[in-house]
C-alpha positions as semicolon CSV with decimal commas, in nm:
position;residue;x (nm);y (nm);z (nm)
1;M;1,559;1,932;9,787
2;T;1,655;1,645;9,562
3;T;1,479;1,560;9,240
4;D;1,354;1,234;9,393
5;H;1,207;1,422;9,688
6;M;1,035;1,671;9,457
7;A;0,891;1,385;9,252
8;A;0,761;1,225;9,572
9;V;0,598;1,556;9,673
10;A;0,449;1,601;9,325
11;R;0,316;1,246;9,280
12;P;-0,008;1,282;9,487
13;Y;-0,096;1,605;9,308
14;A;-0,031;1,442;8,969
15;R;-0,242;1,139;9,061
16;A;-0,525;1,365;9,173
17;L;-0,518;1,547;8,838
18;M;-0,515;1,214;8,654
19;A;-0,828;1,109;8,846
20;V;-1,036;1,409;8,734
21;P;-1,306;1,258;8,512
22;G;-1,343;1,385;8,157
23;I;-1,044;1,619;8,171
24;D;-0,834;1,678;7,860
25;R;-0,504;1,529;7,975
26;N;-0,310;1,685;7,689
27;A;-0,438;2,030;7,784
28;V;-0,352;1,966;8,150
29;L;0,003;1,870;8,056
30;V;0,045;2,175;7,835
31;S;-0,089;2,395;8,115
32;L;0,138;2,240;8,378
33;E;0,443;2,275;8,156
34;A;0,354;2,637;8,078
35;A;0,306;2,712;8,449
36;A;0,641;2,550;8,534
37;A;0,809;2,753;8,259
38;A;0,641;3,071;8,385
39;L;0,763;2,998;8,737
40;A;1,119;2,979;8,602
41;D;1,087;3,346;8,500
42;P;1,259;3,555;8,771
43;A;0,976;3,813;8,767
44;V;0,712;3,547;8,832
45;A;0,933;3,381;9,094
46;A;0,958;3,718;9,269
47;L;0,577;3,738;9,272
48;A;0,566;3,393;9,429
49;D;0,792;3,516;9,709
50;N;0,594;3,835;9,764
51;P;0,350;3,795;10,056
52;Q;0,141;4,087;9,922
53;V;0,040;3,885;9,613
54;L;-0,271;3,678;9,673
55;R;-0,239;3,304;9,615
56;S;-0,538;3,308;9,382
57;Q;-0,373;3,581;9,173
58;L;-0,049;3,388;9,147
59;A;-0,230;3,064;9,064
60;A;-0,430;3,241;8,793
61;A;-0,112;3,402;8,657
62;L;0,060;3,064;8,633
63;A;-0,241;2,893;8,469
64;P;-0,445;3,170;8,307
65;D;-0,690;2,944;8,119
66;Q;-0,896;2,860;8,425
67;A;-1,222;2,831;8,231
68;V;-1,092;2,512;8,071
69;L;-0,844;2,396;8,331
70;G;-0,989;2,485;8,668
71;P;-0,836;2,170;8,824
72;V;-0,488;2,292;8,727
73;V;-0,549;2,632;8,886
74;R;-0,685;2,464;9,199
75;T;-0,384;2,231;9,211
76;I;-0,145;2,524;9,183
77;G;-0,344;2,691;9,459
78;L;-0,296;2,382;9,676
79;L;0,077;2,384;9,605
80;L;0,086;2,747;9,715
81;E;-0,124;2,680;10,024
82;N;0,100;2,391;10,127
83;G;0,425;2,576;10,057
84;R;0,510;2,336;9,774
85;L;0,516;2,563;9,469
86;D;0,877;2,460;9,407
87;A;0,740;2,113;9,320
88;L;0,554;2,250;9,015
89;P;0,821;2,147;8,757
90;S;0,829;1,798;8,910
91;L;0,449;1,788;8,901
92;A;0,456;1,850;8,526
93;A;0,717;1,575;8,477
94;V;0,535;1,321;8,697
95;Y;0,202;1,400;8,530
96;A;0,361;1,340;8,187
97;V;0,482;0,996;8,298
98;L;0,144;0,903;8,446
99;K;-0,033;1,025;8,132
100;D;0,198;0,818;7,911
101;D;0,139;0,511;8,130
102;A;-0,239;0,558;8,114
103;E;-0,221;0,589;7,736
104;N;0,020;0,293;7,702
105;R;0,268;0,528;7,536
106;T;0,644;0,562;7,553
107;H;0,908;0,782;7,395
108;A;1,233;0,697;7,222
109;T;1,507;0,914;7,077
110;V;1,674;0,804;6,757
111;T;1,993;0,967;6,639
112;T;2,110;0,897;6,285
113;A;2,388;1,021;6,060
114;Q;2,141;1,085;5,777
115;P;1,772;1,181;5,793
116;L;1,535;0,884;5,799
117;T;1,275;0,834;5,531
118;D;0,913;0,807;5,639
119;I;0,926;0,432;5,571
120;Q;1,240;0,388;5,786
121;R;1,092;0,599;6,063
122;E;0,768;0,397;6,065
123;G;0,955;0,065;6,054
124;L;1,167;0,167;6,349
125;R;0,863;0,292;6,540
126;Q;0,682;-0,039;6,479
127;A;0,986;-0,245;6,581
128;L;1,015;-0,051;6,907
129;A;0,640;-0,086;6,964
130;R;0,667;-0,465;6,928
131;R;0,962;-0,472;7,168
132;T;0,802;-0,248;7,432
133;G;0,437;-0,346;7,388
134;R;0,347;0,025;7,383
135;L;0,273;0,299;7,136
136;V;0,604;0,467;7,059
137;E;0,659;0,832;6,987
138;L;0,991;0,891;6,815
139;V;1,210;1,194;6,839
140;V;1,450;1,172;6,546
141;E;1,772;1,370;6,542
142;T;2,061;1,376;6,298
143;D;2,426;1,393;6,395
144;K;2,684;1,386;6,116
145;R;2,952;1,281;6,368
146;L;2,801;0,930;6,374
147;L;2,932;0,875;6,018
148;A;2,672;0,601;5,962
149;G;2,432;0,389;6,164
150;V;2,190;0,473;6,440
151;I;2,165;0,522;6,818
152;V;1,831;0,438;6,979
153;Q;1,762;0,551;7,334
154;H;1,452;0,431;7,516
155;G;1,451;0,492;7,890
156;D;1,765;0,334;8,031
157;M;1,829;0,126;7,718
158;V;2,075;0,258;7,462
159;L;2,137;0,065;7,142
160;D;2,439;0,209;6,960
161;V;2,496;0,061;6,616
162;S;2,674;0,364;6,477
163;V;3,015;0,359;6,315
164;R;3,136;0,606;6,580
165;G;3,012;0,374;6,856
166;R;3,176;0,070;6,702
167;L;3,505;0,257;6,658
168;A;3,493;0,369;7,021
169;A;3,426;0,011;7,136
170;L;3,718;-0,114;6,921
171;A;3,949;0,155;7,063
172;Q;3,852;0,056;7,418
173;A;3,906;-0,312;7,344
174;L;4,253;-0,242;7,200
175;S;4,367;-0,008;7,476
176;P;4,581;-0,151;7,754
177;F;4,420;-0,197;8,091
């Protein structure tokens, strides 16, 4: 199945988890991501394919903290019951997007040649927040190959003001068609 199809399968489950009143959304996300990672383990995947393993046992194995996150265990149980366990990684990804939307939050990746100071990092975060109208969480990476400058990636937008990017643009402009 395609990624888009898996996201479409996962969306109703993610929306249902978002609608649970008073639930700790951060804990739900951590639990979903842990369950998806556990499912990627070949031994756990083999359990999922074994008809002798009870669904409740598998659901509890994928989300062991059921005292706190019963809705996650029940959701995994529903995925199992409906033959949709393969949508679990997509469920975690869709839930993360819905959670960010509900919290008016977005993420951006910044790649620089040199580490940013705290003041530079905060200034960049605030500039992106003004531009997007959302709270911005930055992931900052360094890449010495940039020589100087910065690359900012937010969703589909990429702003490349690095020396490497400018040199590449100049080389493309000078190359014959």
